[in-house]
C-alpha positions, 0 to 999 in steps of 0.5 A: 131066190138067189140074191147075190147080184140082186140086193144091196147088203145091209148086215143080214138084211137085203132090200132091193127093187126087183128088176124085170129079169128076176120078176118071174122068179120073185113074183110068186113069193112076193105075191104070197107075202103081200096077199093079206095086204090086198084085203085092205084095198077093198076090192079096188085092185087085184094082185094081178093088177099090181103085177101088170103095172110092175111089168109095164114099169108103172109100179115097182116091186121091192123084196126084203130078205133076211139072210137068204130068204125073202121075208117081205115084199112091197109095191110102190108107184111114182105119182105126178102132182101139179107141183111135185112128184111123190112115191106112194107105198101101196102094198107091203106084206111079210114078217119080221118087220122090226128087223128090216123096216128101217132098211126098207125105209132107207132104200125107198127114200133113196129111190124117191130122191133119185126119182126126183120125188118130193114126198113119200106117202104110205097108204095102209091101215092104222096099225102102220102109224106107230111104226112109221111115226118112229121113222119120222112119218106123220099123218098127212090126211085121212082117207074116207071112202063110200060105195057109189050106188048105180041103181 
């Protein structure tokens, strides 16, 4: 994917929210990068659900490039609580995380700040915790789930 007009350069790492005109080109690559993350949604969402929400501007798609290749992608959503707005990190997938994680964090923090969000929450598996703690994140709560029996 041509990235000259799409991303902000940070060394050889480029991080950008992918705007609508580039979505058709970027989505197939981004979806493939995030497909392993979708397994952790426990069937609550399909990749097509995320695409529908991104097209409707209810969620945001982010691309992470090293040199000229997309190596990771993420989906975020702004949520409104009674006392504040928060940005939620819903899906992230790809490789070479140690090379771009700080850049993605900086881009998401800037986006959240510009959107008037007070907090940024990341929903994910336990393996994210050590990497995110190194960036100043803390565990806010534990989410537990149980299937509802309908009969």
